[in-house]
C-alpha positions in Angstrom: 0.0 0.0 0.0 2.2 2.8 -1.3 -0.4 5.5 -0.7 -0.1 5.1 3.1 3.6 5.9 3.2 4.9 9.5 3.2 6.7 10.7 0.1 10.5 10.5 0.0 12.2 13.9 0.7 14.1 15.5 -2.1 17.8 14.7 -2.2 20.1 17.5 -1.1 21.6 19.7 -3.8 25.0 18.7 -5.1 28.0 20.5 -3.5 29.5 23.4 -5.3 32.5 22.7 -7.5 35.9 23.0 -5.9 37.8 26.2 -6.7 40.7 25.8 -9.2 44.0 26.1 -7.5 47.0 27.4 -9.4 49.5 24.7 -10.3 52.6 24.5 -8.1 55.9 25.1 -9.8 59.2 23.7 -8.6 60.6 27.2 -8.3 58.2 27.9 -5.4 59.5 25.1 -3.2 62.4 25.5 -0.8 65.2 22.9 -0.9 63.9 21.3 2.3 60.5 20.9 0.8 62.0 19.4 -2.4 63.9 16.8 -0.3 60.8 16.0 1.7 58.7 15.5 -1.5 61.4 13.3 -3.1 61.7 11.2 0.0 57.9 10.8 0.2 57.8 9.7 -3.5 60.6 7.1 -2.9 58.8 5.8 0.2 55.5 5.5 -1.6 57.1 3.6 -4.5 58.9 1.3 -2.1 55.7 0.6 -0.2 53.8 -0.3 -3.3 56.3 -2.7 -4.7 56.7 -4.5 -1.3 53.0 -5.4 -1.2 53.2 -7.4 -4.4 53.7 -11.0 -3.1 53.6 -13.0 -6.4 56.1 -13.2 -9.1 55.6 -12.1 -12.7 54.2 -15.5 -13.5 51.5 -15.4 -10.8 50.8 -17.8 -7.9 52.4 -21.1 -8.7 51.4 -23.0 -5.6 48.9 -25.9 -5.7 45.3 -25.0 -5.0 43.7 -26.7 -2.0 40.8 -28.4 -3.7 40.1 -31.3 -1.3 36.8 -30.9 0.6 35.7 -33.1 3.5 32.3 -34.6 3.1 30.0 -36.1 5.6 29.2 -39.1 3.5 31.0 -42.2 4.8 32.6 -40.4 7.7 
């Protein structure tokens, strides 16, 4: 009985678009900021490659396909 239920409220309006920021140029950074950014990039790359646990050929281990059954137990 759909006529007994109240109508759904209207969805909220979409948020306003984000303001455009000017692009950062390398000349604006201090040498300390440049070092910090380079270190962060190296750490980020290192963290990503250390999470890959398989080789380029994929997982080569045998799959565990044996399932115990209740029949004849």
